[in-house]
C-alpha positions in Angstrom: 58.2 -31.1 14.0 55.1 -32.7 12.5 53.0 -29.6 13.0 55.8 -27.5 11.4 55.8 -29.8 8.3 52.0 -29.6 8.1 51.9 -25.9 8.2 54.7 -25.7 5.6 52.8 -28.0 3.2 49.5 -26.0 3.7 51.3 -22.8 2.9 53.2 -24.2 -0.1 51.4 -23.2 -3.3 53.2 -25.8 -5.4 52.1 -28.6 -3.0 48.5 -27.4 -2.9 48.4 -27.0 -6.7 50.1 -30.1 -8.0 50.1 -32.8 -5.4 47.4 -35.4 -5.6 45.2 -36.7 -2.8 45.9 -40.3 -1.6 42.6 -40.7 0.2 39.6 -42.7 -1.0 37.0 -40.4 -2.5 34.2 -39.6 -0.1 31.4 -40.3 -2.6 27.9 -39.0 -2.6 25.8 -38.4 0.5 23.2 -41.0 1.1 20.4 -39.8 3.3 19.1 -42.2 5.9 15.5 -43.3 5.5 13.0 -41.1 7.5 11.6 -43.1 10.4 7.8 -43.4 10.5 7.1 -45.3 13.7 8.5 -45.7 17.2 11.2 -48.3 17.6 11.2 -49.3 14.0 14.5 -47.5 13.1 17.1 -47.3 15.8 20.8 -46.4 16.3 23.5 -48.1 18.4 26.7 -46.8 19.9 29.0 -47.4 22.9 30.2 -45.3 25.9 33.5 -46.7 27.1 36.2 -46.1 29.7 33.8 -45.8 32.7 34.9 -46.8 36.2 34.6 -50.6 36.7 31.6 -51.4 38.9 30.5 -55.0 39.3 32.6 -55.8 36.1 30.7 -53.1 34.1 32.7 -50.4 32.3 30.7 -49.9 29.1 27.2 -48.5 28.2 25.4 -49.6 25.1 23.3 -46.7 23.9 20.2 -47.6 21.9 18.3 -44.6 20.4 14.9 -44.7 18.7 15.4 -42.4 15.7 11.7 -41.4 15.6 11.0 -40.4 19.2 14.6 -40.1 20.5 13.7 -42.4 23.3 16.8 -44.1 24.7 17.8 -47.2 26.6 21.3 -47.4 28.2 22.5 -50.9 28.9 25.6 -51.6 31.0 28.0 -54.1 29.7 31.2 -55.7 30.8 34.5 -55.3 29.0 35.7 -56.9 26.8 32.4 -57.4 25.1 31.8 -59.5 22.0 29.1 -59.7 19.3 27.4 -62.5 21.2 27.2 -60.6 24.5 26.0 -57.4 22.7 23.4 -59.5 20.9 22.2 -61.1 24.1 21.8 -57.7 25.8 20.1 -56.3 22.7 17.5 -59.1 22.7 17.0 -59.0 26.5 16.5 -55.2 26.8 15.3 -54.0 23.3 13.7 -56.7 21.3 11.8 -58.0 24.4 10.3 -54.6 24.9 9.9 -53.1 21.4 10.2 -56.0 18.9 12.6 -56.4 16.0 13.6 -53.1 14.4 13.5 -52.6 10.7 16.9 -50.8 10.5 19.9 -50.1 12.7 22.3 -47.2 12.3 25.8 -47.7 13.8 29.5 -47.0 13.3 31.9 -49.6 12.0 32.8 -51.1 15.4 34.2 -54.6 15.1 31.1 -55.9 16.8 28.8 -54.4 14.1 31.0 -55.5 11.2 31.4 -59.1 12.5 30.0 -61.9 10.5 27.9 -63.1 13.5 26.2 -59.7 13.9 25.5 -59.2 10.1 24.2 -62.7 9.7 22.0 -62.4 12.8 20.5 -59.1 11.5 19.9 -60.7 8.1 18.0 -63.5 9.6 15.9 -61.0 11.6 15.2 -59.0 8.4 16.9 -55.9 9.9 18.8 -53.6 7.5 22.2 -52.3 8.7 23.3 -48.7 7.9 26.9 -48.2 8.9 28.7 -44.8 8.8 32.0 -44.3 7.1 35.0 -42.3 8.1 34.0 -39.6 5.7 30.5 -39.2 7.0 30.6 -39.8 10.7 27.7 -37.4 11.2 25.2 -40.1 10.2 25.5 -41.5 13.7 25.3 -38.1 15.3 22.0 -38.8 17.1 23.6 -41.5 19.4 26.8 -39.4 19.8 24.6 -36.6 21.2 22.8 -39.0 23.5 26.1 -40.3 24.7 27.3 -36.8 25.6 24.1 -36.1 27.5 24.0 -39.3 29.5 27.6 -38.9 30.5 26.8 -35.3 31.7 23.8 -36.6 33.7 26.0 -39.3 35.3 28.6 -36.7 36.3 25.8 -34.6 37.8 24.3 -37.5 39.8 27.5 -39.0 41.0 29.7 -35.9 41.6 32.8 -36.9 43.4 31.7 -40.6 43.6 32.1 -41.8 40.0 31.9 -45.4 41.0 28.2 -45.1 41.7 27.4 -44.5 38.0 25.8 -47.9 37.7 23.4 -47.2 40.5 22.3 -43.9 39.0 22.1 -45.1 35.4 18.4 -45.9 35.5 17.6 -42.4 36.9 19.8 -40.8 34.2 17.9 -42.7 31.6 14.6 -41.6 33.1 15.8 -38.0 33.2 16.9 -38.1 29.6 13.6 -39.6 28.3 11.4 -37.2 30.3 13.4 -34.0 29.3 12.0 -31.6 26.8 13.8 -31.7 23.4 13.7 -28.7 21.1 13.8 -30.9 17.9 10.7 -32.8 19.0 9.0 -29.9 20.7 8.1 -32.5 23.3 9.6 -35.2 25.5 10.5 -38.6 24.2 8.3 -40.2 26.9 5.2 -38.4 25.6 6.0 -39.2 22.0 6.2 -42.9 22.8 3.4 -43.3 25.4 1.1 -40.4 24.5 0.9 -39.0 28.0 2.9 -36.8 30.3 5.6 -38.6 32.4 4.6 -39.2 36.0 5.9 -36.4 38.2 8.3 -37.0 41.0 7.8 -35.1 44.3 10.6 -32.8 45.3 12.7 -33.8 48.3 11.3 -32.6 51.6 13.7 -32.9 54.6 12.2 -34.8 57.5 12.4 -34.0 61.2 15.1 -35.6 63.3 14.1 -37.2 66.6 10.5 -38.0 65.6 8.0 -38.1 68.5 4.5 -39.6 68.3 1.6 -37.2 68.5 -0.6 -37.2 71.6 -3.4 -39.0 69.7 -1.0 -41.7 68.6 0.3 -42.2 72.2 -3.3 -42.6 73.6 -4.2 -45.1 70.8 -1.2 -47.2 71.4 -1.3 -47.1 75.2 -4.1 -49.6 75.9 -2.5 -52.2 73.6 0.8 -51.9 75.5 -1.0 -52.4 78.8 -2.8 -55.5 77.5 0.4 -56.9 76.1 2.2 -56.2 79.5 -0.5 -57.9 81.6 -0.7 -60.8 79.2 
């Protein structure tokens, strides 16, 4: 019924011509400041509704807007502004210092008085998206989609192992080539290629010592037996 009414209103020339909008005007677009250094301007967002593992069901995504380097921090639900701030200081400020600006949506954590006062005391500017311009936070939204895809690939039919594979998913994300950068986030931040990981080589079952190993070990066994 609702869809039928919406289609009728869209097709009604009188409604489209004379009825007024009851929404708040979107206003002018305000471009975000262009980042000029690594981990000076960052963006935050949450990935929720993950399987509960050790009490963790949420991922806090932290993206460096300059290099696109990401950290993914597991959190317990329900989370508060205090717990998010504690994780932020433990995993971000400890490694990269205090950021100059933070881009986020209008989650209750980021609009809380505690969070805003904490950022003011740190000297960090807050840039929050509005319902009319959600694309301002698109960088973290893209990172969220990619990290969820990586976790699905790693865990497969065992989704409750996502917490175990989260560090490897983060490493894969930060060492993957990105077209917009024409490089990897790891190289942009550290100035060198990421260390390579050897491919998996299946071992042999029923390992037997080589003849040389047998001869070297034999005298010691004899001495230990006689002793």
